[in-house]
ROSE-4610 file (N, C-alpha, C; in Angstrom, 1 decimal, always signed):
// ROSE-4610
residu = [M/M/M/E/E/E/I/I/I/K/K/K/V/V/V/T/T/T/Q/Q/Q/R/R/R/S/S/S/V/V/V/Q/Q/Q/G/G/G/T/T/T/G/G/G/A/A/A/S/S/S/R/R/R/R/R/R/L/L/L/R/R/R/R/R/R/Q/Q/Q/G/G/G/R/R/R/V/V/V/P/P/P/G/G/G/I/I/I/V/V/V/Y/Y/Y/G/G/G/G/G/G/G/G/G/A/A/A/D/D/D/A/A/A/L/L/L/A/A/A/I/I/I/E/E/E/L/L/L/D/D/D/H/H/H/N/N/N/E/E/E/I/I/I/F/F/F/H/H/H/K/K/K/L/L/L/R/R/R/Q/Q/Q/E/E/E/A/A/A/F/F/F/H/H/H/S/S/S/S/S/S/I/I/I/L/L/L/T/T/T/M/M/M/K/K/K/M/M/M/D/D/D/N/N/N/K/K/K/T/T/T/E/E/E/Q/Q/Q/A/A/A/L/L/L/L/L/L/R/R/R/D/D/D/V/V/V/Q/Q/Q/M/M/M/H/H/H/P/P/P/F/F/F/K/K/K/P/P/P/I/I/I/V/V/V/L/L/L/H/H/H/V/V/V/D/D/D/F/F/F/Q/Q/Q/R/R/R/V/V/V/S/S/S/A/A/A/N/N/N/E/E/E/K/K/K/I/I/I/H/H/H/M/M/M/K/K/K/V/V/V/P/P/P/L/L/L/H/H/H/F/F/F/V/V/V/N/N/N/G/G/G/D/D/D/I/I/I/S/S/S/P/P/P/A/A/A/V/V/V/K/K/K/L/L/L/S/S/S/G/G/G/A/A/A/I/I/I/I/I/I/S/S/S/H/H/H/I/I/I/F/F/F/N/N/N/E/E/E/V/V/V/D/D/D/V/V/V/L/L/L/C/C/C/L/L/L/P/P/P/K/K/K/D/D/D/L/L/L/P/P/P/E/E/E/F/F/F/I/I/I/E/E/E/V/V/V/D/D/D/L/L/L/K/K/K/E/E/E/L/L/L/T/T/T/V/V/V/G/G/G/H/H/H/S/S/S/L/L/L/H/H/H/L/L/L/A/A/A/D/D/D/V/V/V/K/K/K/A/A/A/P/P/P/N/N/N/G/G/G/I/I/I/E/E/E/F/F/F/V/V/V/A/A/A/V/V/V/V/V/V/K/K/K/G/G/G/E/E/E/N/N/N/P/P/P/A/A/A/V/V/V/V/V/V/S/S/S/A/A/A/V/V/V/L/L/L/P/P/P/R/R/R/A/A/A/A/A/A/K/K/K/A/A/A/E/E/E/D/D/D/D/D/D/S/S/S/A/A/A/P/P/P/V/V/V/V/V/V/S/S/S/A/A/A/A/A/A/D/D/D/V/V/V/P/P/P/A/A/A/A/A/A/N/N/N/Q/Q/Q/K/K/K/A/A/A/P/P/P/N/N/N/T/T/T/E/E/E/K/K/K]
num = [1/1/1/2/2/2/3/3/3/4/4/4/5/5/5/6/6/6/7/7/7/8/8/8/9/9/9/10/10/10/11/11/11/12/12/12/13/13/13/14/14/14/15/15/15/16/16/16/17/17/17/18/18/18/19/19/19/20/20/20/21/21/21/22/22/22/23/23/23/24/24/24/25/25/25/26/26/26/27/27/27/28/28/28/29/29/29/30/30/30/31/31/31/32/32/32/33/33/33/34/34/34/35/35/35/36/36/36/37/37/37/38/38/38/39/39/39/40/40/40/41/41/41/42/42/42/43/43/43/44/44/44/45/45/45/46/46/46/47/47/47/48/48/48/49/49/49/50/50/50/51/51/51/52/52/52/53/53/53/54/54/54/55/55/55/56/56/56/57/57/57/58/58/58/59/59/59/60/60/60/61/61/61/62/62/62/63/63/63/64/64/64/65/65/65/66/66/66/67/67/67/68/68/68/69/69/69/70/70/70/71/71/71/72/72/72/73/73/73/74/74/74/75/75/75/76/76/76/77/77/77/78/78/78/79/79/79/80/80/80/81/81/81/82/82/82/83/83/83/84/84/84/85/85/85/86/86/86/87/87/87/88/88/88/89/89/89/90/90/90/91/91/91/92/92/92/93/93/93/94/94/94/95/95/95/96/96/96/97/97/97/98/98/98/99/99/99/100/100/100/101/101/101/102/102/102/103/103/103/104/104/104/105/105/105/106/106/106/107/107/107/108/108/108/109/109/109/110/110/110/111/111/111/112/112/112/113/113/113/114/114/114/115/115/115/116/116/116/117/117/117/118/118/118/119/119/119/120/120/120/121/121/121/122/122/122/123/123/123/124/124/124/125/125/125/126/126/126/127/127/127/128/128/128/129/129/129/130/130/130/131/131/131/132/132/132/133/133/133/134/134/134/135/135/135/136/136/136/137/137/137/138/138/138/139/139/139/140/140/140/141/141/141/142/142/142/143/143/143/144/144/144/145/145/145/146/146/146/147/147/147/148/148/148/149/149/149/150/150/150/151/151/151/152/152/152/153/153/153/154/154/154/155/155/155/156/156/156/157/157/157/158/158/158/159/159/159/160/160/160/161/161/161/162/162/162/163/163/163/164/164/164/165/165/165/166/166/166/167/167/167/168/168/168/169/169/169/170/170/170/171/171/171/172/172/172/173/173/173/174/174/174/175/175/175/176/176/176/177/177/177/178/178/178/179/179/179/180/180/180/181/181/181/182/182/182/183/183/183/184/184/184/185/185/185/186/186/186/187/187/187/188/188/188/189/189/189/190/190/190/191/191/191/192/192/192/193/193/193/194/194/194/195/195/195/196/196/196/197/197/197/198/198/198/199/199/199/200/200/200/201/201/201/202/202/202/203/203/203/204/204/204/205/205/205/206/206/206/207/207/207/208/208/208/209/209/209/210/210/210/211/211/211/212/212/212/213/213/213/214/214/214/215/215/215/216/216/216]
x = [+0.5/+0.2/+1.2/-0.2/+1.1/+0.9/+1.3/+1.5/+1.9/+0.8/+2.1/+1.6/+3.7/+4.5/+5.1/+5.3/+5.6/+6.4/+8.2/+8.5/+7.6/+7.6/+7.0/+8.1/+8.1/+9.0/+9.6/+8.3/+7.6/+7.5/+7.5/+6.4/+6.8/+6.1/+5.5/+3.5/+3.5/+1.6/+0.9/+1.2/+0.3/+0.7/+2.1/+2.3/+1.4/+1.1/-0.4/-1.2/-1.7/-2.5/-3.6/-2.3/-2.3/-2.7/-1.4/-1.5/-3.3/-3.6/-5.3/-6.0/-6.2/-6.8/-7.2/-5.6/-5.8/-5.6/-6.9/-6.5/-5.5/-4.3/-3.4/-3.1/-2.7/-1.8/-0.2/-0.4/+1.8/+1.7/+3.5/+3.7/+4.8/+5.2/+6.7/+7.3/+8.3/+9.1/+10.3/+10.3/+11.8/+11.8/+13.8/+14.1/+15.3/+14.6/+16.2/+17.9/+17.8/+19.5/+18.9/+18.7/+18.4/+17.4/+17.7/+16.9/+15.9/+15.0/+13.6/+13.6/+12.4/+12.0/+10.0/+10.4/+8.6/+8.5/+6.7/+6.2/+4.7/+3.6/+2.7/+2.2/+0.9/-0.1/-1.7/-2.5/-3.5/-4.4/-5.5/-6.0/-6.7/-8.2/-8.8/-8.0/-6.6/-6.4/-6.1/-5.2/-5.1/-6.1/-6.9/-8.8/-9.1/-9.0/-9.9/-9.5/-7.7/-6.6/-7.1/-6.7/-6.5/-8.3/-9.3/-10.7/-10.3/-8.8/-9.0/-7.6/-8.2/-7.6/-6.0/-6.1/-4.2/-3.7/-3.8/-2.9/-2.2/-3.3/-2.1/-1.5/-1.6/-0.6/+0.0/+0.6/+1.2/+2.1/+3.9/+5.1/+4.1/+4.4/+3.4/+4.9/+4.7/+5.7/+5.2/+6.3/+6.3/+6.9/+5.9/+6.5/+6.2/+7.3/+8.0/+9.5/+8.6/+9.5/+9.6/+10.9/+11.1/+11.5/+11.3/+12.3/+10.4/+11.3/+10.0/+11.4/+10.5/+10.8/+9.7/+10.6/+9.2/+9.1/+7.6/+7.5/+6.1/+6.4/+5.3/+4.4/+2.9/+2.8/+2.6/+2.8/+3.0/+2.2/+1.9/+0.8/+0.1/-0.7/-2.3/-2.8/-2.8/-3.8/-5.0/-6.1/-7.3/-7.9/-8.5/-10.0/-10.3/-10.6/-12.2/-13.2/-13.9/-14.9/-15.3/-14.5/-14.6/-13.6/-15.0/-13.6/-12.2/-11.1/-10.0/-8.8/-7.9/-6.6/-5.3/-5.2/-4.9/-2.8/-2.6/-1.2/-1.0/+0.1/+0.2/+1.8/+2.4/+3.1/+4.2/+5.4/+5.6/+7.4/+7.4/+8.5/+9.5/+11.0/+11.0/+12.0/+11.5/+11.5/+12.9/+14.0/+15.0/+14.9/+14.9/+14.3/+15.6/+16.4/+17.2/+16.8/+16.8/+15.5/+14.3/+14.2/+12.8/+12.2/+10.5/+10.2/+8.8/+9.1/+7.8/+6.3/+5.4/+3.8/+2.4/+1.2/+0.1/-0.4/-0.7/-1.3/-3.2/-3.9/-5.1/-5.0/-7.1/-7.0/-8.6/-7.8/-9.5/-10.5/-11.1/-11.3/-12.9/-12.7/-13.2/-13.5/-14.4/-15.8/-16.3/-16.0/-16.7/-18.2/-19.2/-20.3/-20.3/-19.2/-19.5/-18.8/-18.3/-17.2/-18.3/-18.2/-18.8/-19.7/-18.8/-19.8/-20.8/-20.5/-21.9/-23.2/-22.4/-23.3/-23.9/-23.0/-23.5/-25.1/-24.0/-24.1/-25.5/-25.0/-25.3/-24.2/-23.4/-22.8/-22.1/-21.8/-21.3/-19.9/-19.6/-17.6/-17.3/-16.8/-16.0/-14.9/-14.7/-13.1/-12.1/-11.1/-10.8/-9.3/-8.2/-8.3/-8.4/-8.7/-8.3/-7.6/-6.3/-4.6/-3.7/-2.8/-1.6/-0.3/+0.5/+1.8/+2.5/+3.3/+4.4/+5.8/+6.1/+7.6/+8.4/+9.0/+9.2/+9.8/+10.3/+11.4/+10.1/+10.3/+9.5/+9.0/+9.1/+8.5/+7.8/+8.3/+7.1/+5.4/+6.1/+4.6/+3.7/+2.1/+0.7/-0.3/-0.6/-2.0/-2.5/-2.8/-3.8/-3.2/-3.8/-3.5/-4.7/-5.5/-6.3/-6.3/-6.9/-7.2/-8.7/-8.6/-10.0/-9.9/-11.5/-12.7/-13.2/-12.5/-13.7/-13.5/-12.2/-12.6/-13.0/-13.4/-14.1/-15.3/-14.1/-15.8/-16.5/-17.7/-18.2/-17.4/-17.1/-16.5/-14.4/-14.6/-12.8/-12.7/-10.8/-10.4/-9.5/-9.5/-8.7/-6.5/-5.5/-4.9/-4.4/-2.9/-2.0/-0.9/-0.9/+0.7/-0.5/-2.1/-2.7/-2.9/-2.6/-3.3/-1.2/-1.9/-1.0/+0.5/+0.7/+1.0/+2.3/+2.0/+2.2/+4.1/+5.1/+6.3/+7.0/+7.5/+8.5/+7.7/+7.0/+6.1/+6.3/+6.7/+6.6/+5.2/+4.7/+4.2/+4.7/+5.0/+5.9/+5.9/+4.1/+4.2/+4.5/+4.6/+4.7/+6.2/+7.8/+8.5/+9.2/+8.2/+8.1/+8.0/+7.6/+6.4/+5.7/+4.5/+3.5/+2.1/+0.9/-0.2/-1.4/-1.4/-2.5/-4.1/-5.3/-6.8/-6.3/-7.2/-8.1/-9.2/-9.7/-10.9/-11.8/-12.5/-14.0/-14.5/-15.5/-17.0/-17.2/-18.9/-19.9/-20.5/-21.7/-23.0/-23.7/-24.5/-25.5/-26.1/-26.6/-26.2/-28.1/-28.8/-30.2/-29.7/-28.9/-28.9/-28.6/-27.9/-27.3/-28.1/-28.8/-29.4/-31.1/-31.1/-32.2/-31.5/-30.4/-28.9/-29.5/-28.9/-29.5/-30.4/-31.5/-32.8/-33.6/-33.7/-33.8/-34.1/-35.6/-35.7/-35.3/-34.9/-34.4/-35.8/-35.7/-37.0/-37.3/-37.5/-36.8/-38.2/-38.7/-39.6/-40.8/-40.7/-41.3/-42.4/-42.3/-42.4/-43.2/-43.2/-44.2/-45.4/-46.0/-47.3/-47.9/-48.9/-49.1/-49.6/-50.0/-50.9/-49.5/-48.2/-47.3/-46.2/-46.4/-45.9/-46.0/-45.1/-45.8/-46.3/-47.3/-47.3/-46.7/-46.5/-45.9/-46.3/-45.7/-46.2/-46.5/-47.8/-48.1/-48.0/-47.8/-48.7/-47.1/-47.5/-47.1/-47.1]
y = [-1.3/-0.1/+1.3/+2.5/+3.2/+4.7/+5.5/+6.9/+8.1/+8.8/+9.7/+10.9/+12.0/+12.6/+13.4/+14.7/+15.8/+16.5/+16.6/+17.0/+18.5/+18.6/+19.7/+21.0/+21.4/+22.6/+23.6/+24.0/+23.8/+23.3/+23.6/+22.6/+23.8/+22.6/+23.6/+23.5/+23.9/+23.6/+24.6/+26.0/+26.8/+26.5/+25.9/+25.9/+24.9/+22.8/+22.2/+22.5/+23.5/+23.7/+24.6/+25.3/+26.2/+25.2/+23.8/+22.5/+22.2/+21.2/+20.5/+21.8/+23.2/+23.6/+24.2/+23.6/+23.3/+22.6/+21.6/+19.6/+19.3/+19.7/+18.4/+18.0/+16.1/+16.0/+16.6/+16.9/+16.0/+15.5/+15.3/+13.4/+13.6/+11.9/+11.7/+10.5/+10.5/+9.2/+9.0/+8.0/+7.8/+6.4/+6.0/+4.5/+4.2/+2.6/+3.0/+3.1/+4.0/+4.1/+5.3/+6.2/+7.9/+8.3/+9.6/+11.1/+11.0/+11.4/+11.6/+12.9/+12.9/+13.3/+14.4/+15.3/+15.8/+15.9/+15.5/+15.6/+15.8/+15.6/+16.4/+15.8/+15.2/+14.4/+15.3/+14.4/+15.1/+14.2/+15.2/+14.2/+13.1/+14.0/+13.0/+11.4/+11.8/+10.0/+9.6/+10.5/+9.1/+8.9/+9.6/+9.1/+7.4/+7.8/+6.8/+5.7/+6.1/+4.5/+4.4/+4.7/+4.3/+3.5/+3.6/+2.8/+1.3/+0.8/-0.2/-0.8/-2.2/-3.0/-3.3/-3.5/-4.0/-2.5/-1.5/-0.1/-0.4/-0.6/-0.7/-2.5/-3.1/-4.3/-4.4/-3.5/-4.2/-2.9/-3.8/-2.7/-1.7/-0.5/+0.7/+1.1/+1.4/+1.8/+3.4/+4.8/+5.6/+6.7/+7.6/+8.7/+9.9/+9.9/+11.7/+11.7/+13.3/+14.1/+13.0/+11.8/+11.4/+9.8/+9.9/+8.6/+8.5/+6.4/+6.0/+4.9/+5.1/+4.5/+3.2/+2.2/+1.2/+1.4/+1.9/+2.0/+1.3/+1.2/+0.7/+2.0/+2.5/+2.7/+2.5/+3.6/+3.2/+3.9/+4.8/+5.3/+5.9/+6.4/+7.8/+8.2/+9.8/+10.8/+11.2/+10.7/+11.6/+12.3/+13.6/+14.4/+13.3/+14.1/+12.5/+12.7/+13.9/+13.3/+13.5/+14.3/+14.3/+13.6/+13.4/+12.7/+12.9/+13.6/+13.9/+13.7/+13.5/+12.3/+13.3/+13.5/+15.5/+14.2/+13.9/+13.1/+11.6/+11.6/+9.9/+9.8/+8.6/+8.3/+7.0/+6.8/+5.8/+5.7/+4.0/+4.0/+2.6/+3.7/+3.2/+1.2/+1.3/-0.7/-1.0/-1.8/-2.5/-4.1/-4.4/-6.0/-6.7/-6.5/-7.4/-7.4/-7.1/-6.2/-6.9/-8.4/-8.7/-6.9/-7.1/-6.5/-6.9/-6.0/-6.6/-5.6/-7.1/-5.9/-6.6/-6.2/-6.5/-6.8/-7.6/-9.2/-8.3/-8.2/-8.9/-10.5/-10.6/-12.7/-12.7/-13.5/-13.5/-15.7/-15.4/-16.5/-17.5/-18.5/-19.4/-20.3/-20.7/-21.9/-22.2/-21.5/-21.3/-22.2/-21.1/-22.6/-23.7/-24.0/-25.5/-26.5/-26.1/-26.5/-26.9/-28.3/-29.0/-28.4/-27.4/-26.8/-25.8/-25.3/-24.4/-25.0/-26.2/-27.3/-27.9/-28.8/-29.4/-29.0/-28.3/-27.7/-26.9/-25.3/-24.1/-23.0/-23.9/-22.9/-21.3/-20.6/-19.1/-19.0/-18.3/-18.2/-17.2/-17.0/-16.2/-15.5/-14.5/-13.7/-13.6/-14.0/-13.3/-12.8/-13.1/-11.3/-11.6/-10.2/-10.7/-9.9/-9.8/-9.6/-10.3/-10.4/-11.3/-10.7/-10.3/-9.3/-10.6/-10.7/-11.5/-10.5/-11.8/-11.2/-12.2/-10.9/-11.5/-10.5/-10.6/-10.2/-9.6/-8.3/-7.5/-8.3/-8.9/-9.7/-10.8/-11.3/-12.2/-11.3/-10.3/-10.0/-10.0/-11.1/-10.9/-9.4/-9.8/-8.7/-8.8/-10.7/-11.3/-12.9/-12.8/-14.2/-15.7/-16.8/-17.2/-18.2/-18.3/-19.6/-19.7/-21.4/-22.4/-22.9/-22.9/-23.2/-25.1/-25.5/-26.1/-28.1/-27.4/-28.8/-28.7/-27.2/-26.8/-27.3/-27.7/-28.0/-27.4/-27.8/-26.9/-27.8/-26.4/-25.9/-25.8/-25.9/-25.9/-24.5/-24.7/-23.0/-23.8/-22.3/-22.7/-22.4/-22.3/-21.5/-20.8/-20.1/-19.9/-20.2/-22.1/-22.7/-23.3/-23.9/-24.4/-23.6/-22.3/-21.5/-22.0/-22.0/-22.9/-20.5/-20.5/-19.5/-19.3/-18.6/-18.6/-18.5/-19.4/-19.5/-18.5/-18.1/-17.5/-16.1/-16.2/-15.8/-16.5/-15.7/-16.3/-15.5/-16.1/-14.8/-14.5/-13.5/-13.3/-13.5/-14.0/-15.0/-15.8/-16.9/-18.7/-17.9/-17.1/-17.5/-16.9/-16.2/-15.9/-16.8/-18.4/-19.5/-18.9/-18.3/-18.6/-18.6/-18.9/-20.6/-19.6/-18.5/-17.7/-18.1/-18.3/-18.7/-17.5/-18.5/-16.8/-17.3/-18.2/-18.2/-19.5/-19.2/-19.8/-20.5/-21.8/-22.0/-22.5/-21.7/-21.4/-21.0/-22.2/-22.3/-21.0/-20.5/-19.2/-19.3/-18.2/-18.3/-19.2/-18.6/-19.4/-21.0/-21.5/-22.9/-23.6/-22.5/-23.3/-23.2/-22.5/-22.1/-23.2/-23.9/-24.7/-25.5/-26.6/-28.1/-26.9/-26.1/-26.5/-26.2/-25.9/-26.0/-27.2/-27.9/-29.5/-30.2/-30.8/-31.6/-32.3/-33.2/-35.0/-35.0/-36.1/-37.2/-38.4/-38.5/-39.5/-40.9/-42.1/-42.7/-42.9/-41.2/-41.0/-39.6/-39.2/-38.6/-39.1/-39.9/-41.0/-41.6/-40.6/-40.8/-42.1/-42.7/-43.8/-44.7/-44.7/-45.4/-45.5/-45.1/-45.4/-45.8/-46.6/-47.3/-49.0/-50.0/-51.2/-52.2/-52.1/-53.0/-53.9/-53.8/-54.7/-56.6/-57.6/-59.0/-59.3/-59.7/-59.6/-61.2/-62.6/-63.3/-64.9/-66.3/-66.3/-68.2]
z = [-0.6/+0.4/-0.1/-0.8/-1.0/-0.8/+0.6/+0.7/+0.8/+0.5/-0.2/+0.7/+0.9/+2.0/+1.9/+2.1/+2.1/+2.9/+2.8/+4.2/+5.0/+5.5/+6.7/+7.0/+7.5/+7.5/+8.5/+8.6/+10.4/+10.7/+12.3/+13.4/+14.8/+15.0/+16.9/+16.9/+17.6/+17.9/+16.7/+17.1/+15.5/+14.6/+14.6/+12.4/+12.7/+13.2/+13.3/+13.0/+13.9/+14.0/+13.0/+11.9/+10.0/+9.2/+9.6/+8.6/+8.7/+9.7/+9.4/+9.1/+9.7/+9.1/+7.4/+6.9/+5.2/+4.3/+5.4/+5.5/+5.2/+5.9/+6.0/+7.2/+7.2/+8.9/+9.0/+10.1/+10.3/+10.6/+11.0/+11.0/+11.3/+11.9/+11.4/+11.0/+10.7/+11.0/+10.8/+11.8/+11.8/+12.0/+12.7/+12.8/+11.4/+11.0/+10.0/+10.3/+11.0/+11.1/+10.5/+10.2/+9.5/+10.5/+10.5/+11.6/+11.4/+12.6/+12.4/+11.1/+10.9/+9.2/+10.3/+10.3/+10.2/+8.6/+8.7/+6.9/+7.5/+6.0/+6.2/+5.7/+5.5/+4.6/+4.3/+3.2/+2.3/+3.9/+4.4/+6.1/+4.7/+3.6/+3.1/+2.9/+2.5/+1.9/+3.1/+4.2/+5.3/+5.7/+6.0/+6.4/+6.3/+4.8/+4.6/+4.4/+4.3/+4.5/+5.9/+6.8/+8.2/+8.5/+7.1/+7.1/+6.9/+6.7/+5.7/+6.6/+7.2/+7.8/+7.6/+7.1/+6.8/+6.1/+6.1/+5.8/+7.5/+8.2/+10.3/+9.7/+9.2/+9.5/+7.8/+6.9/+5.8/+6.2/+5.4/+4.9/+4.3/+5.1/+3.0/+2.8/+1.6/+0.3/+0.3/+1.4/+1.2/+0.6/-0.5/-1.6/-0.7/-1.1/-1.2/-2.2/-2.8/-4.1/-5.0/-5.7/-6.3/-5.2/-3.9/-3.4/-2.5/-2.7/-1.5/-0.3/+0.6/+1.6/+2.5/+2.5/+3.2/+4.5/+5.7/+7.0/+7.2/+8.6/+8.5/+9.7/+10.0/+11.2/+11.9/+13.1/+14.7/+15.6/+15.1/+16.2/+15.2/+16.1/+15.2/+16.7/+16.6/+17.7/+16.7/+17.6/+16.7/+16.8/+17.3/+17.4/+18.5/+20.1/+20.9/+20.3/+19.3/+19.2/+17.9/+17.1/+15.6/+15.1/+13.5/+12.9/+12.0/+12.7/+12.5/+12.9/+12.3/+12.1/+12.5/+13.6/+14.8/+14.4/+14.2/+13.5/+13.8/+12.6/+12.7/+12.9/+13.0/+13.2/+12.7/+11.5/+10.7/+11.1/+11.0/+11.3/+10.2/+10.1/+8.4/+9.1/+7.8/+7.8/+7.4/+7.1/+6.8/+6.9/+4.7/+4.6/+6.2/+6.5/+6.7/+8.4/+9.3/+10.5/+10.9/+12.0/+12.3/+13.0/+12.5/+13.1/+14.3/+15.6/+16.6/+16.0/+15.2/+14.5/+15.1/+15.8/+15.5/+14.2/+14.7/+12.6/+13.6/+12.8/+12.9/+12.9/+13.8/+13.1/+12.7/+11.7/+10.9/+11.1/+12.2/+12.5/+11.6/+11.5/+9.8/+10.0/+10.4/+10.2/+11.8/+12.1/+12.9/+13.1/+12.2/+12.4/+11.7/+11.1/+11.6/+12.4/+13.8/+14.4/+15.5/+15.9/+16.9/+17.8/+18.5/+19.3/+18.5/+17.9/+17.0/+16.4/+15.8/+15.0/+16.2/+17.1/+17.2/+19.1/+19.4/+21.3/+20.3/+20.1/+19.8/+20.8/+21.1/+22.0/+20.7/+21.9/+21.2/+21.2/+19.8/+19.5/+20.9/+21.9/+22.0/+21.4/+21.5/+20.6/+22.0/+22.8/+23.6/+23.0/+21.7/+20.8/+20.2/+18.8/+17.3/+17.0/+18.2/+17.4/+18.0/+17.4/+18.1/+17.4/+18.9/+18.4/+17.6/+16.5/+16.3/+15.9/+15.7/+15.2/+13.2/+12.9/+11.2/+10.6/+9.7/+8.2/+7.9/+7.9/+6.8/+5.2/+4.8/+3.7/+4.2/+5.6/+5.8/+6.8/+6.7/+7.6/+7.5/+7.3/+6.9/+7.2/+6.4/+6.3/+7.6/+7.8/+8.7/+8.8/+9.6/+10.4/+10.6/+9.7/+9.9/+10.8/+11.5/+13.2/+12.3/+12.3/+12.0/+13.8/+13.3/+14.2/+14.1/+12.7/+12.7/+13.3/+14.7/+15.6/+16.3/+17.3/+18.3/+18.7/+20.5/+20.9/+21.4/+22.6/+23.1/+24.9/+25.8/+26.6/+26.5/+25.5/+25.2/+24.6/+25.1/+24.0/+22.9/+22.4/+21.3/+21.9/+21.6/+22.5/+21.6/+21.8/+21.1/+19.6/+20.7/+20.3/+19.0/+19.1/+18.7/+16.9/+16.8/+15.8/+14.6/+13.3/+13.1/+12.4/+12.9/+12.1/+10.3/+9.1/+8.7/+8.3/+7.3/+7.5/+8.3/+9.0/+9.3/+9.9/+10.7/+11.3/+13.1/+13.7/+15.1/+16.3/+17.6/+18.4/+19.4/+19.5/+20.4/+22.2/+21.8/+23.5/+23.3/+22.7/+22.8/+23.0/+22.3/+22.3/+24.3/+24.3/+25.5/+26.6/+26.3/+26.8/+27.6/+27.1/+27.3/+25.8/+26.8/+25.6/+25.8/+25.4/+25.9/+24.6/+26.0/+25.3/+23.7/+22.5/+21.5/+21.6/+22.1/+21.3/+22.1/+22.8/+24.3/+23.2/+22.8/+22.7/+24.3/+24.2/+25.6/+25.6/+26.6/+26.1/+26.9/+25.8/+25.6/+27.6/+28.6/+29.7/+29.7/+28.9/+29.1/+29.2/+27.6/+27.8/+29.1/+29.8/+30.7/+32.3/+32.4/+33.2/+32.6/+32.2/+31.4/+31.7/+31.8/+32.3/+34.1/+34.2/+36.1/+37.2/+36.0/+36.6/+36.2/+35.1/+35.1/+36.2/+36.5/+37.5/+38.0/+39.1/+39.9/+39.6/+39.2/+38.8/+39.9/+41.1/+41.7/+41.7/+42.1/+42.4/+43.0/+44.4/+45.2/+44.2/+43.7/+42.4/+41.2/+40.7/+40.0/+40.5/+40.1/+40.2/+40.5/+41.4/+41.4/+40.5/+39.5/+38.5/+37.5/+37.7/+36.4/+37.4/+39.4/+39.2/+39.3/+40.1/+39.5/+40.7/+40.4/+42.0/+42.8/+43.9/+44.4/+44.7/+44.6/+44.1/+45.2/+46.0/+47.2/+46.8/+46.0/+46.3/+46.6/+47.6/+48.4/+47.2]
């Protein structure tokens, strides 16, 4: 994905306000062994790109004048209640250095899992994104989580998720294995099971009980 930027010659709070009134967004790009550079972007372009999931988890081609750089979106500041982008941060990336990035999780086949199909369970997503470590060329747009084997009352843990080639889950590298998704029964169904009456012989009508044998 591409984003066009322009080097920003003026800085400071007042200068940033003037930029925003002109439909521009102040920003900064840093890292990659080079000095931090103040930039500005077109507000409408960055606003619409921020609505795309892939823009947040992809290596971006940053075009400035006749030069291009590879970068990641690192931070966005939005107005508290208006649809206005106030500031953006980008980080340069090097092809040979691993990056630490959050990647969205896409859950598939939940509707055909035994938990849903046979038990009517609800799939509860504990995480919707995951921290990964990889080279820029291996960074995926998203990671697919297959739920077709999930059964009611059980969870799928991060170590059970198939990682794409070249991808390491940061939590697993640290020795952690958190649950990513679980299958639970709806409260109504659970309440019905818990409140089901226990029938004893004393509760059975006399007409349905077998008469004792009195013959000798």
